[in-house]
C-alpha positions in Angstrom: 0.1 0.1 0.1 2.5 2.4 0.7 4.2 1.8 -2.8 0.6 2.7 -4.3 0.7 6.0 -2.2 4.1 6.9 -2.8 3.6 6.6 -6.6 0.2 8.6 -6.3 2.1 11.2 -4.4 5.0 11.4 -7.0 2.6 12.0 -9.6 0.7 14.7 -7.5 -2.6 13.1 -7.2 -2.7 12.8 -3.5 -0.8 14.3 -0.6 -0.1 12.5 3.3 -1.7 14.7 5.9 -0.4 13.7 9.3 -2.9 13.2 12.2 -2.2 15.9 15.0 -3.8 13.9 17.8 -2.3 10.4 16.5 1.1 10.4 15.4 0.6 6.8 14.2 -2.0 7.9 11.6 -1.5 9.2 8.4 -4.5 10.1 6.1 -4.2 10.6 2.5 -6.5 13.0 0.7 -6.7 13.8 -3.0 -5.3 16.9 -4.7 -6.8 19.1 -6.9 -5.3 17.1 -9.8 -6.3 13.7 -8.2 -9.9 15.1 -7.7 -9.9 16.1 -11.5 -8.8 12.8 -12.6 -11.5 10.9 -10.4 -14.0 13.1 -11.9 -13.0 12.5 -15.4 -13.1 8.8 -14.8 -16.2 9.0 -13.1 -17.5 11.0 -16.1 -16.2 8.3 -18.8 -18.2 5.6 -16.6 -21.2 7.4 -16.7 -21.3 8.1 -20.1 -20.3 4.7 -21.0 -23.2 3.2 -18.3 -25.9 5.8 -20.3 -25.1 4.7 -23.3 -25.4 1.0 -22.6 -28.5 1.5 -20.8 -29.7 3.7 -23.9 -29.1 0.8 -25.9 -31.3 -1.6 -24.0 -34.9 -2.9 -25.3 -37.8 -2.0 -23.7 -38.3 -5.1 -21.9 -34.9 -5.1 -20.6 -35.2 -1.5 -19.3 -38.2 -2.4 -17.8 -36.8 -5.4 -16.1 -33.9 -3.0 -15.1 -36.3 -0.6 -13.7 -37.8 -3.3 -11.4 -34.2 -4.3 -10.1 -33.6 -0.6 -9.1 -36.9 -0.6 -7.1 -36.0 -3.6 -5.5 -32.5 -2.3 -4.6 -34.2 0.7 -3.3 -36.3 -1.0 -1.1 -33.5 -3.4 0.5 -31.8 -0.4 0.8 -34.1 1.6 2.8 -34.8 -1.5 4.9 -31.1 -1.5 5.9 -31.2 1.9 6.6 -34.6 1.7 9.0 -32.6 -1.7 10.6 -29.4 0.7 11.2 -31.4 3.5 12.6 -33.1 1.3 15.2 -30.1 -0.5 16.4 
């Protein structure tokens, strides 16, 4: 992990930030350059996903919509359970 972070740091994508309360901890934060790279990658993935969904047949899109609704119900149920524990 250290080598990966060091490489990202050398590329100017992340910076290490020491924890003032616990010197054993080092936080890794994306730099502005790193944030831009992450955003660009996310935009490419969203564009590809949107194109793939746009190519679905109506029956496939309806099936996907049902799946999304089911996932929303599951997530809602998990949130409710978490707030009661």
